[in-house]
Each structure stands twice: as C-alpha cells, then as structure tokens.
C-alpha positions, 0 to 999 in steps of 0.5 A: 541213174542219170534219169532216175536222180533227175526223177527224183528231184522234179518229184521234190520240187513239186512236192515242195511246190504243192506244199507251199501253195497248200500253206498260202491256201489253208484256211484261215480260222479266227479264234475269238475271245470275249473280254467284254461284252463290247471288246474280243481278241481275235486270234489265228494260226498263222495270223500274227498278232493279236487284233482287238476289236472295240464295238462302239455305240455307232461303229467298230475300232479295230487294233492291227490287222495281221498278216496278208489275207487275214483282213477279209476273215477279221471284217467277216468274224466282225460282221458276226459279232455286230451289224455296226460298221468298221469306222477305224483302224488302228496299228500299234506298229508297223510290222507286216503281222500287225498292218497287212490286213489293213487292206481289205478294209473299205475306203471309208475307215480312217487308219490311224498309227503313230506318225513315225510308224506312219513313215515305216509303213510307207517303205516296209523295210528289212527288220533287224537282222534280215536281209529281205523286206516284208511283205509290203501289201500296200504296194499293189493297192496304191497305198490303200490302207496306208494310215491316214491320220497319226499322232505324236504324243497323245490322241483321244476320240470317242466319248464317254464309254466310247472313248479311246486314247492312244499314247506314246512314251518313246522307242521299244520294239520298233521306233512308233510303238502306240498303246490303245486304252479302252477307258471304260473298260480298263483295257489296254493294247500294248502291241509288240512293245509287251508281247509276253513274258518273253524277250523282245525283238528289237527292230533297231532298222525301224527305230526299235532301242534295246536302250529305251524300251525299259524306259518306256515301257516303265512311262506307260506303266507310270502314266496310264491310270486305271487298266487292269488288263493288257492285250499283249501283240502275242500272247494271253492277257497281261495285267498291269502288275506284270507290266512293271515286271517287264519294265524291269525285266527290259532294264535287267537285260540292259543291265547284264549287256551292259555289264558284259560290254565293260568286260571285254565280252562278245555278243557270242560270249555274253549269249552263251553265259546268259540264263533267265534270272530267277526272279524271271522264271516263268518267262519263255527262254529265248531261242540262241539266234533271238538273244544274240540278236537282242544283245547285238543291237544293245551292244550296237546301241552303245557303241553309236551304231545304231541302225537309226 
C-alpha cells in the first residue's frame, strides 16, 4: 500500500511537471489587428497587455512588450508587417506583462517610459496584495531592456505624421502610468490605467492610487485633444466617451468606499454589499478578491497607510 501511494505521488508530480513545461513551451501566437495602414495591435493568449506597433517613415515605435518570452514573437511579427527597423519601445508602466519582452529588442532601440516607471522597473517589487515579486527578466540581461530615456509631464518625438506624444497625469494603476498618443491617427494607448470596462487593479506597492485614479483619468480626457480611438491595456478598443465614463466610474467607486468607511463598515462588509451600479451595467463584474483588494487600497490611502 505504501509503495502504491509513493508511486501515485511520483506520477502526480511528473504529470504536474510536464504540464508546467508544456505551458512554458506552448507556442506564442501573435494575433494582429489592423487599425490603420501603419498602426496595429498585437495580442496573444497568455501574452499579457496589448502591444501597439506604429510604423513611421523610417522606423517602428512599439508600445509595451508583453510577458517573458514574447519579445521575439513580437519582433518576428513586426518583420512581417514592415522592413523598417524598430527604433523606439515605450512602456506604459512597469508591470511584467507589459515590459518583459523588452529584453529581446536590440541595443539600438531606445526604451522610453515615465521616470517613476523607470524606478519601478529597476526593482520589480511585488504588486499590491501579493508577496512574490513578478518575473524580473532584467536581472539576467545586465539591465538590457531597462529604460534609457524618461519624461516627467510630457514629451514628444517625431514630426508630422510620425509624431508621438507622451503624457503623464498622475497616479492610477501604478505611480507612473504613461499615455501614448499618435496624433495623426487620432489614436491613444492608455496602458492599464484604462484596461477596459472593469474595475482597475490598483497597485499601491508601485505607486498606484484608488484616490487619485479618477482625477488622473479625467485630466487625460480633458487635456488631450483630437483622439477618437483608445487602445486599452487588455481589452478591445474604446472611445473617447468611454474614457470620460470610466473616470466617472472610478470616482463613484471611491465615493462608495468613502461612504462605507464613514459608516464604520469593514472592507469585507463593503465588498459583500457592493453591486455594479446600473449606470455601468455593461462593465465586467469583478472577482471578489479583486473587489476587496481595490477597496483595501482605498481604505489604506484614506487612513494614511498607503504603501508608497
């Protein structure tokens, strides 16, 4: 009987190990969506955040590079779209599912991000609500792929139809969320400060804020001009009106947590009682753990216990 149990255990371990290896070696298939003749969105199951590819007159600007191991598939797909070399890679924020592919890009590429994101990427600390740090691919590359150029409030490069504008409006998903605008195409990449129509993940450990996010979103909407299409962090494209609504959604969520806290309710009490407001009926209902986590971040901020 003892031998049988040991054998069953060994088979179980072997099966699990094979499953892990299979997942790691699963083909990384890039799905391409054409938005304009020179602007594409790259997605892929298990790849992480949405990648934008903007083909300029002489080069290619990439926004976000997905999970570990996805950099090379991105580069191969770009070669299928254009013979122009990649000149610039912009990271909207520091999370590993948006930056890990950086390491596959050649040293000739300029890596651009907000100054706070650069600091976050240098350490790759655990996300709020988690104890294990994310994958830090830069530790194995002697820092290759880390930002080589940063900005504080606004930066532009390129000219005419090739121009790219970068903005920063304050804390939200993280402390360094960048907005990337392609003015000639009236299109913007928001990263995860606008992931889609769902509750945002508030990473206070990396500077995120449930108190500030609504205002940061509203500043982006009220400041940036002449944009029709938003490439979100993980969802399908959204409209400019959707951004205005999402700012309101986050302010309403903050107000609900404030009211619950003032009434002496615990986070568990608030999460159990919360339902999606009718005004946001088309939004995805959050998982209980995410809902409690977002509420906890806000409660901690209001109590002066913010992680950063």
